[in-house]
N, C-alpha and C positions, 0 to 999 in steps of 0.2 A: 765794091764786090768783095773785097777782102773782109770788110766788116760784116757783111751779110753771111759770108762763109763761116766766120767765127761764131756768130750767134747761132747758126744752125748746128755747128759742132757742139756748142754749150748745151743746147736744148736736147741734142741726142744723148749727151752724157747724163743729163738729168733723168731722162726716160730710162736709160740703161740702169742707172743707180737705183731708181724706184723699183724696176723689175727685179733687180738682185735682192733688194730688201724684202720684197714680197716672197721671193723664193726662200730666202733665209728663214722667214717667219713660218712658211709651210713646213720646211725641213724640221724646224724646232718643234712644231706641233706634232709631226709624225713621231719624232723621237719621244716626245712626252707621252703619246699614246702607247708606244711600245713599252716604255718604262712602267706605265700604269697597268698594262696588260700583264707584264712580268710580275709586278707587285701583287696582283690579285691571284696569280696562279698558286702560290703557297696556301692561300686560304681554302681553295677548292680541295687541295690535297688533305688539309686538316679535316674537312668535313668527311672525306672518304675514310679517314682513319677512325672517326667516331663510330661509323657504322660498319667498320671492317670486321669486328668480332661480335656478331649478334648472339652467339651461344653463351659467351661470357656474361653479357648483360642479363640474359635470361636467368642464368645461374645465380647472379647476385640478387635479383628480384626474389627468386624462390627462397634463398637464404634469409633475406630480410623478412619475408612473410612467416617463415618458420620461427624466427626469433620473436616476432610480435605474438604469434600464437602461443609460444611457450610462456612468454611473459604474462599473457592473459590467463593461461591455465594456472600458473603459480599464484597470481593475484586472486583468482576465484577460490582456490584451495585455502588461501590465507583468510579471505573474507568469511568462508564457511566455518573454518576453525575458530576464528575470532568470535563469530556469532554463537557457536556452541559454548565457547568459554564464557562469553558474556551472559548467556542464558543460565549456565550453571551458577555463575556468581549471583545472578538475580534471584534464583531459587534459594540459594544459601542465605542471601541477605534478607530474604523475606521470611525466613524462619524466625519466630519470636526469640528474643534474647534469652528469656527465661527457659525456653526449650533447648537452646544451644548449650547453655551452661549447666543444665540439670542432668543428673544421672537417672532421673525418674523417666519411665517410659509407659505411656498408656497403650494397652493392647486391645485390639478389636474395637476401635471407636466407630460408632455409627456415622454415616455421612452427614447427618443433620447437625452433629455436634460442632460448634464453631470454636474459634480460638479463645474467645472470652470465657466460654464455659470450661474449656480445658484448663485455662489459667486458674479458675476457681478451684478445680480439683488439685492442681499443683500447690496452690497456696494453702489449702486445707491439709494436704499431706505433710508438708514440711514448712511451717510458718517461719522457722528460724534458719532454715538452710543448713549448710555444713553437714551433709550426709555422707555416709560411707556405705558401699554395697556389702553390708553384712547383715546377719540375722537380727541383731539388736535394732538396727535402723528399720528393717522390715516390720518388726513387731510394733515399733512406735508409729510408723506410717499407717499401718492397718488400724490401729487404735484411733488415730486422728481422723482418718477417713470415715470410720464408722460413726464417729460423733459429729463430724462437721460436713461431710460430703453427702448431702441428701439426694443428689442426683444419681448416686451409685448404690446398688444393692448387691448382696452376695459378694462382698469385696474379698479378693485374695491378693496377697502381695508376695512376690518371689524375687530372689536375688540371683544375679549372675556374677561373673568375675569383675564386671565393670559397670553394672547398672542395676536398677531396681524396677521390676515390672509390676504394673498395677492392672488388675483385671476385675471385672464386675459386670453386672447387668445395669444398663443405663435405663433410667426411668424416662419414658417418652411422654411429654405433656400432651394432654388431650383438650383441656379447657382452660380458658383465662378468666379469672375473677377479679373484678375491681371493687375496692372498698375505700371510699373517700379518696385519699391521695395514694393509697397503696394498691398494688396489683401483684398477683401471683398465679402460678399454675397449679393444676391438679392432674395426676395421672389416672390410669384406670383403677388403681387401688385407693383413690381419693387421698393419696399422699400429697401434701402441700410442698411445692417447690418454689424457691425464690426466683424472682423475675430476672431473666436475661433475654435480651432481644434475640429471637430466633426467626429467621426469614424464610427458611425452606421447609416449614412444616405447616399443614392446614390446622391451625389452632383456633377453636371457636370460642367466642365470648359467651359466658353464661350471665344472663341478665334477669332481673325480676326477683332476685333473692331479697328477702326481708332485710331490714337494716342490720348490718354487721357491726356489733358493738366492739367486739374484740377480734383483732386479726389473728388467725391461727399461726403457730410457729412452723417454720419450714421443717420438713421431716416427719411431722405429725399427720395422722389420719384425721380428716375433717368429716365427722359423722353428721351428715345432713341428708334428709330424705329427698328434698328437691334437687340438691346438687347430685346426689347419687342417681336419681332418675335421668337427669340430663346426661351424665357420663355414660350410662348404659346405652342411651340412644346413639351418642357419638361413637361409642365403642363398636356398636353394630354397623354403623355407617363405615367406619374404618375397615372393619372385616370385609364388608361387601366391596369396598374399593380395591382391596388386595385381590379379591377373586374375580370381579367383573371389569373393573376399570383401573388397572394398575398404572397405565400410561398417562391417564388424565383423571385423577381422583375427583369424585363428586364433591368431597369435603372442601375443596378449594373454592367452590361456589357458595359455601355456607359461611355467613359472617357471624351470626349469633343464634342463640336458642333462648327463648323467652319462657321463664318459669314463674312469671308473676301470678298466673291463674292455676298453679299446680293444685291438683285435687279439687278444682273449682273453688278455691278459697276467696276469689273475688266475685265470680259469677258462675254458678254450676252449669248454666246453659251454654256458655262459651267454651271454645276449645281449651283444654287444660295446658297443652304444650304447643307452641308455634315456633318454627324455625324461620329465619330471615336470610335471604341470599344477600350477596354483596351489592345488588341493586335494589334491595328492599322488597323483593317478591316474597309473599307469604307461603310457607310450606306448612299446611295445617296437619299436624301429627295427631293430636287428640290426647287420649289418656296415656299414662305411663306404661312402660312395658309390663306385660302379663295382666293388665287390668282392662283390656279391650272388651271382654265379655260383659263386664259390669255396665258398660255404657253402649252396648250394641254397636260396636264399631268393627271395622275390618280387623282381622288378626294382625299381629305384629309382622308376620311373614308377608302377608298381603300388602301391608303398607310399604315395606321395603321393596317388594317386587314392583308395585305401581310406581314408586319413585324412580327406580333405576330403569324401568321400561321407558318412562317419560324422558329421562336423561339420555338414554341411548338413542331414542328416536329423534330428539331435537339437538343433541350434542351439547346441551347446556341447560342450566336452570335459569339463565338470565334472559331478560327481555321478552316482550310479546305476551306475557300473561300477568294477570293481577294476583292470582293465587293458584296454588295446587292443593287440592283437597285429597288427603289420604285416608281419612277416617270413615268416610261413607262406604258401607259394605256393598252398595249397589253400583258403585263406580268400578270401571275396569281401568282404563288408562285415562288420566285427566287430559282434556283437550285444551289447547291454548285459546284464550279469549282476549278481547281487546283490553289492554291494561289501562287505557284511559277512556 
């Protein structure tokens, strides 16, 4: 009995010890939770502090946007100023060196005159350079230009305190003539001009001239009846362009004028003068100016009127027709026909 009582007492103590261990574990767990709860509390307070001053945050954002806008404005002004400065440098850098360093100034230069042609005038005016803006230099320049610068007429040279001004009437080329390997221009006065590429003028080739044995010298008047007849027609077309079609001159559609049968020297029954457009359409003119009555043709004024009526009606001389006949007095306005 005594042994049994001891075993029961030992078992009871084990159970009590086990219960106490469980209680201690629970107590420790609760304390841990309390500590964890207390440790998270400061974090919540920090979050409240971040959103505690909303007006201050808004002010900071507005200030930042203002700084960015100001920076963008300053940058834009800088870019624009840099662009204008660069453009000014570009324009200055594209002025030819010979013009930058020269005291010579060309006055009232037509728009069709290019840099290459201006340089020819400067070279003729002062081939040796080293000029001074005085009367002696002015007289020398005027003499040089009169002898060498065939593109200018009625030349006048004046001096200022720091420059020399060159003025004159520019000879406007009307026709281009080719002779073997040479080519040159003539103006309305039949003055020969040395060749310089000019892209913004409607210059017409004169073809069909008899063999040119000797090329005329620039600045000289070239007396030829066939060339003179071609120039008269081109001069009248240029005058009509200025009056009727200044925005789109008809002469730009004309490539050449054929004088091979001038005065019927090859065949009296064929048209004496024929113009060709840039797409090879024939413009049958007929006899030279003021000779229409000898060949029973339309008057010169009727020929011009019919040609410009056709041009204004169709907007061009190119395409759609094989030829335009101006010499027949019975015709009114030539009608387009199938070119092929």
